[in-house]
C-alpha positions in Angstrom: 3.6 13.0 12.8 6.5 10.7 11.3 10.4 11.7 11.6 10.9 11.3 7.6 9.6 13.6 4.9 7.6 12.2 2.2 10.4 12.3 0.0 12.4 10.3 2.7 9.8 7.6 2.6 9.3 6.7 -1.3 12.5 4.2 -1.9 11.5 2.4 2.0 7.6 2.5 1.0 8.6 0.9 -2.6 10.8 -1.5 -0.8 8.1 -2.7 1.6 5.3 -2.9 -1.0 7.5 -4.9 -3.1 7.7 -8.0 -0.2 3.9 -7.7 -0.6 3.5 -7.6 -4.4 4.4 -11.5 -4.7 1.3 -12.3 -2.6 -1.3 -10.1 -4.3 -0.1 -11.2 -7.8 -0.3 -14.7 -6.8 -4.2 -13.9 -6.2 -4.2 -12.4 -9.7 -3.7 -8.5 -8.4 -1.3 -6.1 -8.0 -0.9 -2.5 -6.4 0.4 0.8 -7.7 1.9 3.8 -5.0 0.3 6.3 -6.3 1.5 9.5 -4.0 2.7 9.7 -0.3 1.0 12.9 1.7 1.9 13.5 5.3 2.9 9.9 6.2 -0.2 8.6 4.1 0.7 5.9 1.7 -2.4 6.4 -1.4 -2.3 3.4 -3.2 -4.4 1.8 -5.9 -5.1 -1.8 -5.9 -5.1 -3.3 -9.3 -6.3 -6.6 -11.5 -7.9 -9.2 -9.0 -7.9 -6.9 -6.1 -9.6 -4.3 -7.3 -13.2 -4.0 -6.0 -12.2 -7.6 -3.9 -14.4 -8.0 -1.0 -11.0 -9.1 0.7 -9.3 -5.9 -0.3 -9.7 -3.5 3.0 -8.5 -6.8 4.9 -5.5 -7.1 2.5 -5.1 -3.5 2.9 -4.7 -3.5 6.8 -3.2 -6.8 7.6 -0.9 -7.4 4.7 0.0 -3.9 3.0 0.4 -1.7 6.0 1.0 -3.9 8.4 4.4 -4.6 6.5 5.0 -0.7 6.0 4.3 -0.6 10.1 6.7 -3.3 10.5 9.2 -1.8 8.1 9.3 1.9 8.2 7.4 3.2 10.9 4.2 2.1 13.3 2.3 5.3 12.4 2.3 5.0 8.7 -0.9 4.5 7.1 -2.2 3.5 3.8 -5.5 4.6 1.7 -6.4 2.4 -1.7 -7.8 4.7 -4.3 -10.1 2.8 -6.0 -9.8 2.5 -10.1 -13.0 4.2 -11.6 -15.3 2.3 -12.6 -17.3 3.5 -16.1 
């Protein structure tokens, strides 16, 4: 359990995500913060990152790692894929 409410996490999560965003944009992608529930950050990888074979690595070793460094070691991130028609 994290020592913060989900509402308290929003500004810190946004700031942390903005640190990894340039790396994603450089590769033709981006990410969108959807919500935070019980210390789990739900994002949606977009652009070239959506469906990319390396997206799991990007999420774990890029996005989640940055959140753990900036906020708390127990925070985690989950990607909600964009629906494909």
